[in-house]
C-alpha positions in Angstrom: 89.4 176.2 203.3 92.1 178.0 201.3 92.0 177.9 197.5 94.9 176.2 195.8 96.4 177.7 192.7 96.4 175.5 189.5 100.2 175.2 189.6 100.2 174.0 193.2 97.3 171.6 192.4 99.2 170.0 189.6 102.4 169.8 191.8 100.3 167.9 194.4 99.0 165.6 191.7 102.5 164.8 190.5 103.7 164.2 194.1 100.8 161.8 194.8 101.3 160.1 191.5 104.9 159.4 192.3 103.8 157.5 195.4 101.9 154.9 193.4 103.4 151.5 193.4 102.4 149.5 190.3 102.2 145.7 190.4 104.8 143.7 188.5 103.9 141.8 185.4 104.1 138.5 187.4 101.7 139.9 190.0 99.3 141.1 187.3 99.3 137.8 185.5 98.8 135.8 188.8 95.9 138.0 189.8 94.3 137.7 186.4 94.5 133.9 186.5 93.1 133.9 190.0 90.2 136.1 189.0 89.5 133.9 185.9 89.5 130.7 188.0 87.2 132.2 190.7 84.8 133.5 188.0 84.6 130.1 186.4 83.9 128.4 189.8 81.2 131.0 190.7 79.6 130.7 187.3 79.4 126.9 187.6 78.0 127.3 191.2 75.3 129.7 190.2 74.5 127.6 187.1 73.9 124.6 189.4 71.8 126.7 191.9 69.7 128.1 189.0 69.2 124.7 187.5 68.1 123.3 190.8 65.6 126.1 191.4 64.3 125.8 187.8 63.8 122.0 188.3 62.0 122.6 191.6 59.7 125.2 190.1 58.9 122.9 187.1 58.2 120.1 189.5 55.9 122.3 191.6 54.1 123.5 188.5 53.4 119.8 187.5 51.5 119.4 190.8 49.0 122.1 190.1 
C-alpha cells in the first residue's frame, strides 16, 4: 500500500467532502418531528410493558 502525502490526503478529503449532500431545512425538521413522535410512542409502550410486569411481580409476591 503506497503512502499518501499530506497534501494529497487533504485534497482527497476536500474532494469527498464536496460530494456530501446535506438535507434541506424542511427535511431536517420533518425528520426531527418524526423521531420525537416515535420516541414518545416507544416511551409510552415501554412504560406500559414495565407497569404490567411490575404489577405481575407484585401480585406474585403477594402469593408467597
